[in-house]
N, C-alpha and C positions, 0 to 999 in steps of 0.2 A: 504494500500500500504506500502510495506517495502522498504526502501532505504538503500543502503550500501555505506559508505563513506570511503575514504582514510584517514588515521590518521598519523600525524607527531608528533614526540617527541621533547621536548626542549633539550634533550640530544642526540646528533647525534650518540653516541656510544651505547645507550641502550634505547630500546623502551618499555621494560617491558612486551613484548608479546602483544603489542597493535598495530596491523597493520591496523585494520579496525574498523569501528563502524557501527552498524545497528540501524535504527530509524523506528519505526512503526508510519506511518502518518494516523491516523484515521480522520474521519470527524471533530470531536471535536478538535483534536490537530491542524488540518489545520486551522480551524476558529480562534483558539487562536493565532496561529503563524501569520496569515495574519493581525489580529487585532494589534498585537505587531509591525509588520512592518509599518502599517498605523500610529500608534502612533509615531513611530520614524520619519516618513516622516513629520508629523505635527510639531513635536518638532524641526526638522531640518529647517523648514521654519522660526522659531523664532531664532534659533541659528545655523548658517551654519557650525560652527566648530564641531557640533555633528555628529559623524560618525557611532557609534554603541552603543547599549545598551546591558546590561547583565541581565539575570534572572536566579535564581536558577532553575535548571531543570536536572533531571536524566533520560531523555528519551533515550539517546544514550547508547547502550550496546557495550562496547569495547571488541574486541576479536582478536584472531589470530588462523588460522588453523594449524600453525606449532608448537604451544605451547599449549598442551592439557593435562588436568588431567583427567584420567578415573574416571567417576562417577559410572558407572554400568559396569559389566563384558561385554566385547566385544565392548564397546562404543568407545574405542580408535581406533579400526580398522575402524569403521564407520567414525570417525572424519578425519582420515588421508585420506581416500578415497573420501568421499563425499564432504566435505566442501571445501577442497583445489581445487578439480577439478571444482566445481561449480564457485568458485571465479575466477579461471583462465579463465573460459568461459565468465564471466561477464566483464572482463578486468578492474577491479576497479583501478588497479595500474596506468593505462594510462588515463582512463576517470575521475577518482577521485570521481564521484557521479553517481551511477547507480540505476535503479529500479530493485529490486530483483524479481525473479519469485515467484509465490504463494507458491511453495513447499520449498522455502528456509527457513532453520531454523539453529539456532546456538545451538549446543549442550552445555549444562551447563558447561561442562569441558573446554570449550574454552573461556568463559566469564571471563574477568579480573576485579578485584575489583578496583574501583576508588572512590575518594571522592571529595567534593567541585565541583560537576558537575554543569555546567552552559550552558545556551543557549545564543549565541551571535546573536543579531538581527541587520541586516544591510538592507539598501534599496533594495538590489538585492536578499536577501534571509537570511537563517540562517545557523549557524555553531555551533559547540559544543566545549567545553573545559572542562578539568577535571585534577585533580592531580592523578597520579598513587598512589594507597594506600601505605602509610608509606614511601613515598619518597618526594622529592621536584621537581619531573619531571612532567612537564605539557604536556598534550596531546591535540592536536587541530585537528579538523576534517576539511575536505573540506566543502564547502558551498552547501546547498540544495537551488537551485534557486527558486525564487518566482513562476515561471511557474510550477514546479513540485508540489509545495504545492497546487497551484490552481487546478491542474489536480487531485490531491488526493481528494480535496474537492468535485470536480465535480463527481468523481467516487463513493464517499461515499453517494452522494445524491440520 
């Protein structure tokens, strides 16, 4: 299952071409994520001030359909037409977290380089954060609810 998330930038005037992030939730990834959520819940019982934990993780692919580098001849036309139209149909900007259709793909020319990528684990689900490469701008995604992770695990079984 592929999930598309809304992304926010720490700089309100510049997002670096990162409007969205996509995360592939395989069965193994769902198990790992649910295990991390359960560990946080156990730790929270001992320390109620604990709200979230962070893990190094580069599962999220940050991208924008409006900022594309052509990788192959003709790919730019495909980017402009296909990705933006599909994202508009998914309504990611209003829903913030959506399950993408099976044919959804991100062309290589739309993926933006990030560094210091992390998974944020909370009781209700997970989110991601990263630094836009060669900047001090943080990118933060919407949260993937625990229910979606659980449904990805069930679908993978």
